[in-house]
N, C-alpha and C positions, 0 to 999 in steps of 0.2 A: 243728096241726102234721101235715103229710102226710109220711110216711116209708116207706121200703121194708123196715124192720125193726121189731122190737118184741116178738115172741113170747117171746123169752128174758128180757124185762124185766118187773118187777112195778111199778116206780115210773116216774115221768115225769122227763125230763131237765130240768135247771135251764135257765130261759129264757136266761140269759146264756151258758151253755154251748152251748145250741142255736144261738144267733146266732153264737157264736165258731166253731162246727163247720160251719155252713151255708156253701154256696158259690153259692147261687142268684143272688145279686146280680151275680156276674161270669160264672158258667158258663152263664148264659142265652144267651150268644153261641153256644153249642153246639146250639141248638134244631134248626137245619136239618140239621147233620151227625148229630145224635142220631136224628132221624127217618130220615135216609138209612141209617144203620147198622142201626137197628131193622127197617126194611123188608127189608133184605138178609138179616138174621138170620131173620126170619119166613119168607121165601121158601126159605131153606135148610132150616129146620125142616120145612116142608111137603114139600120134595123128599125129605127123609130119612124121611118118614112119622111124624115126631114130633108134628106137628099135621096136621089135614086141610086140604084146599084151601079149604074154606069159611071156616075159622078164619083162615087166612092172608089171604084176600081181605078179611075183616072187619078184621083188624089193619092191613093196608096202607091201606085206605080210611079207617079211623079216624085213623091217624097223619097222613094227608094233610089230613083235615078240621081237625085240631087246628092244624097248621101254617098253614093258610089263615086260620083264625079269629084266630090271633095276629097274622098279617100285616095283617089288615084292622081290628084293634083290637077285635074282638068278644070275645076271650079274653085275659086279662091274666096275665102271669107274676108271681106275688107271693111274698113271703117266707114265706107259709104253707108253702111247700115247702122241703125241705132243699137240693135241687139240681135241675138241669134234668131229670135222669133220673126222679126221683120225681114231678115235675110232669107229665111226659109219660105215665108209666105210670098215675098216678092218674086223669088225664083220659081216657085210653084206656079204662080199666075202666069209668068212669062212662058212656062213650058206647056201648061195645059189649058190656059185661057180662063173663061168664066168659072169653071168648076173649082179652080183654085181659090176663087173669092169666097167660096162657101165653107172652106175648112174651118173658119173661125166662128161659124154660126153657133150660138149658145155658149160661147167661151169668151173669157177676158184674158188679157195678159196676166192679170193677177192670179187666177187659178192655174193658168198655163205655166207660169214660172214656179208656182208652188208645187205643181206636179213634177216639173223637171228637177227641182231641187230634191224632192223626195226620192225620185227614181235614181238620181245620181248618188245621193247619200246612201241609199239602200245598197247600191252596188259597192260603195266604198266600205260599208260595214262588213259586207261579205269578204271583201278583199283583205281588210285588216284582220278579220277572224282567221282567214287562211294563213296570214303571216304569223299570227300568234300560235297557231297550230304548229307551224314550222319550228318556231323557237322552243316550244314545249317538247317536240320530238328530239331536237338536238340536246336540250337540257337533260331529258330522261336517259338518253343514250350515254351521256357523260356520267350521269349518276350511277348507272348500272355498271360502268367500268371502274368506278372509284368508291366502292362500298367499304374498302379497307385502306383508303388513302387518308392518313391521319394529318390533321392540321390544327392550329389553334382556333378556337372560337373567341370572339371579341365582345367586350362591352367597353364603351368609352374609347374605342380604338386601342384598348389594352388587352393583351392576351389573358384570357379568363379560364376556359376549360377546354379540354380536347374534344374535337368533333371529327367528322370525316368530310372530305370534299363533297361526297354525295349528299350529306346532311346540309351543308352550307348552300349548295346549289339548289337543294330541294326547297329552300325558302323562296328562291326566285321562281321556281316552278309554281308554287302556290300563288305568288303575286300575278304571274302571267295567266294562270288558270282563272283567277278572279276577273282579270281583264277580259278574257275570252267570254266568260259567262255574262259579263256586263254587255258585251257586244250583242249577244243573243237576246238579251232583255230589251235592248234599245231597238233592235230590228223589229221585235214584236210590237212595240209601242208606235213606231213610225210607219208601220205598214198599212196605212189607210189612205184612200185616194181622195185628194181635194178637188179633182177635176169635176166641173159641174157646179162649183160654188159661184161661178161668175166673178164679177168685180167684188161683190160682198154679199149680195142678197139673192143668189140663185138666178134663175131665168124663167121666162114664160114658156120656153120651148119644152116639149115633153121628153126631156132627157131620161135615159135609163142609167143612172149612176152606178147601180149595182153591176150592170153589164160591163161598163167601162172599167170598173175596179177589177172585175174578174179577168178581163182581157189582159190587164197589166199586172196580174199576180198579187193584187192587194187582198187583204182580209175582207174589205168592204169599203164603202164611202165614208168620209168624215161626216159628222152629224151636225155641224153648225157652220153655215157658209161664211160667217164673219171670221170665226176662228180658223177656218180652212186657209184663208189667204193671209191672216195675221200671225199665224203660228210659226215660230222658229224654235220652239222648245226642244224638238228632236235634234236640231243641230247643236244647241247648247249642251244637251245631254251627251251627244256623240263627242263633241269637242272636249267636254269635261273628262270623258272616258279616255280620249286620246291623251289628254294632259296627264292622266294617271299612268297610262302606259309609258309616257315619256319620263315621268318621275321614277318609275321602276327601272327603266333603261339607264337613267342617269345615275341612280344608286349603284347599279351593277357596273357601269362604266367607271365610277369612282373607285370601286374596289379593284377592278382590273388595272387601273392606272397605278394604284398603290402596290398591288401585287407584282406589277411589272418593274417597279423601281429597283435600283441596285441594292437597296437596303433589305428588300424582301426576297426578290427573285423567285417568287412562287410560280410565275407564268412566263412563257416566252410567246410574244405575239408574232404571228407570221409576217414576213416582209411585205406581203400584199396589203396589209392593213396598218403599216407604219411608214413614217418618212424620216429623213435624216435632217441634219443641220447644215446650213450653208457655210458655217464657219467652224463648227466643232465636229470633226470627222468621226468621233467615237459614238455620236448620238444616234439612238433609234427611238423615235418619239411615238407614243400611242395616240396618234392624231385622230383616228376614227372614234375611239372612246371619248376623247376630249371634245370632239365636235358633237357627238350625241349628247354629251353633258351640256354643251353650250346651246344646242338647238332646243333643249327643253324649255328654256326661258322664252324662246320665240313662240312655241306652241301655247304656252301659258298666255302670252300676249294676245294671240289670236282669239283665245277664249274670252279674255277681258274685253277685246274689241267688240265682239258680238253682244256680250252681256251689257256693255255700256250703251251700245246702239239701241238695244231693245227696251231699256229700262224706262224710257219716257215716251214711248210711242202709243198714242190712243188708237182705238179700233177705227177702221180695219187696216187696209194696206196704206203704207206711207213709203215714199221714195227712199227714206233712210235705210229701208230693209234691203236695198240693193247692195249695201255694204256687207251683207252676210257672205257674199260669194268669195271675195278675195281672201278674207280671213279664214273661211272654211277650207278653201282649196290649199292655202298655205299650210294649215294645220295637218290636213290629211296627207299632203305630199311629203312633208317633213317627217311625220311619224312613220309613214310607210317606208321611206328611204332609210330611216334610222333602224327600223326593225330588220329590213333586208340586210343591210351592211353589218349590223351587230350580230345577227344570226350567223352570217358567213364568218365573221371574225371569231365568234365563239366556237364554231365547229372546227377551226384550225388552231386553236390555242394548244400549246404544249404545257402541261402541268409538271412542275419540278417537284416530284413527290418527296424526295429525300430532304430537300430544303424545307418543305412544309412540315415534315415530321420533326426535323431537328429544331425548327422554330417553336413547335409546340412543347418540346422538351426543355429548351433553354428559356422558354417563357413561363416555365413552372405552372403549366396548365393542370398538372396533376397535384398541385399543392392542397386543394380541397380534399382530394382522396387520401393524401398523406395524413391530413388532420383527422379524417374519418377513421383511418387505420388506428391511430392512437386512441380515439374514443372507444373503438371496439375492444381495445386492450384494457380499458378501464379508466382512462384519463378524462376528466371533464372537458367538454368541447372548448371552453374559453381558454383553458390551459394549453390544450392541443393547438389551438389557433396561434397562441403566442410562441410555442415551440417551433412550429413550422415557419412562422414569420422570421424567426432568428435563423433557421436553417436556410431559408431562401436568401437572406442577406449574406450568409456565409458563402453560398454558391455563387452569388453575384460577384463577390470579391475574387473567387477562384475561376470565374467564367466557365462554369460547368453546370450540368443539370443535377437534380436530386439523385437521379438514377446512376450518375457517374460516381457517387461517393461510396467508399467502402463501408462495411458494416460497423467497423470500429468508429469511423467518423460519425456515423449516424447515432451510435450509442452515446457519443459524447454529448448529444443533445437530449437523449432520453434512453434509458435502459429498456424501455418497452419495444424498441426497434429490434426486429429479428430478421433472419434471412428471407422470410416470406414477404417482407416489405417490397422487394423488387417486383414480384409478380403482382402484388396488390396495386402498385402505382404505375405499372406499364400502361402505355397509351391504349393498347388493345383492351386491357382489363377495364380501364377507366371508361372507355367508350361502350364496351359490350355489356357491361352490367347495368346500363341504363336501358331498361326494357319497357318503359311506359310508352303509350302511343305518341308518336311525334318525336321520340328521342333518337339519338344517332347510332344506336347499336346496329350491328350487322343484321340481326334478326328483324328489327323494326324497319330498317331502311330497305331490306330486300322485299318486304311486303309492300312498302310504299312505292317502290319502283314498279312492282307488278300492278298495283292499283292505278298508277299513272299511265301505264301502258294501256290498260283497259279503258281509261278515260279518253285517251287520244283516239283509240279505235272506235269509240262510241261517236266521235265527231264525224266520221266518214259517212 
C-alpha cells in the first residue's frame, strides 16, 4: 500500500477500510491535470527560491515521463496506491530521488485535489460547450431548410395552430443556446485557482499564488483558503446545468418518439440509431431517443447525490467530499454521450413533410383563422367561435379538412363565407400573416435563422 501519510501511525490500516477509503479506481482520471498542476507548483516553488532550478527541471521532466509511460501502457495505475496523487508522487520519487520528495512542499492533498477537480471540470465545461455548439449548428441547418415546411403546433398535445418545422425546432435552438450561455457563465465563476490554500489555512512558505494561477490559465487565486478546499459549488452549478441540458434533450427525444410513431409518421429515424424487436419483425424502435430520455433521470440523481453530500458538511475539508467525483464523472459522461448521439441522430432524421402538412390540415389548426375570417365579415367573435366549432364537428364526421369543403357546404354554416375563405385559411396564409418577433412566418423565421448563424459564428 503506497500512501502519503503514516508517520503518526504504529499499526496498519484494515484492508477493507483501505479499499473503502481509496479513490484510485476513479480519480485516476485526474492523472493529466494532476501532472499539469504539479508542474506549475514546481515552477512556482523554483521562482520563489523554495527549490532550485535543477530540482524543478528534474520534477517537471519526471512528471512528463510518468504521464508518457502511462499513456503508452508501460506504467499501470493500480490499486496499490490510495489515490492518483500518491501514485504520481511515489513514482516520481522512484525516478528522480530526493527531488521528488520536494514536489509537495507548501501543498496539501486538500488543495491539490481541489485544483485537479477545477482543472478537470473546466475542461469538461469547454467540451460540453463544443457539443452544444454542434447541436446548434445542426438545428439551424435544418431550420434553414424547412422555413416553409408546415406542421401542427400543439398545446396539451392537441393540434392547435399551424407553424413550420423551422419554428418548432427554433424553440429547441433557444433552449440549447441558453444551455451554452450557462456554460460560459459557469466557466467564468469556476476559473479561480485554489492551489496554495494548503489543508485549510494556507502555508508559511512564501508561495506566489498569482503566478501559479497564471501558469494554469486561471483568472487569479481563490481568496479564502478554507472555502478553497471546501467549495464544490462550481460542480453543483455545472451538474445543475447538465441536468437542464438533459431535460431539453429528453423533451426533444419525447417528441421524436411521438413523431416516429405509426400514428404520426412525421419523421423517419435512420437505421443507425434504431433497433429491431427479437420477436416482432416489423418493429423499428427509437432506442437512442428513449435512452436519452431515460438517462436524464440518472443525471438528475447525480446532482442530488452531490447536493445531499454537501448539505451537512462543516468547514473545511471532510472525506465525504470524495463522493463528488463518481457522481460528477457519471453526469458529465452521460450528458456528453447523449449530446453526441442525439446530434448525430438529429442530423440524419428524415422529415415527412406531406404528412406534417396534412396533419395540420386535418387537425383543424386553421380553425382560429376561420373564426377570425367571420369576425372580419361582421360576425361577433363568440358567434363565430360557435359556427366554426360546428363546422369542425361536421368535418370530423366526414374525415376531411375545412379546406376540403365546397363553398356551398361552407355557406350552410354561414352566408358570410365566400370564395376568399380558401386563401384566408390556407396554412401558408395562417403562418405568414403572423409577423411579430418570434412568430413562425417566413419573414420572421428567415431573420431568426440569420441571427442564429451569426450567434454560432460568434462562438468561434
